[in-house]
C-alpha angles and dihedrals in degrees: 000000000000128000119235117205129202091247089060089061102040112102094019117137117257116212125194124226090263091058096254117138106237101177144289136293112268104169147341124234110214131190097220094193090063098022091232129140107239102180145354121229110218124196100218127224115241093254094048091048090051092048091050095041089235117170120239134183128225091257103035136049119240115267135202124207102212117194110227090230087072094054 
């Protein structure tokens, strides 16, 4: 059994069910009392952010916190 660390996932491409690239992994949200991943934070591509109406700032890309129950 191998161990997978957060840094192995950060920067990986995230692809939607329709095959469209929507962004890259930015972070994991973990419930440390249960050691369960609750959500993935995705740094959205410009086109995905526009489609979702996600807000972005001048210095940072738009992000989406996606609960794992929706994956």
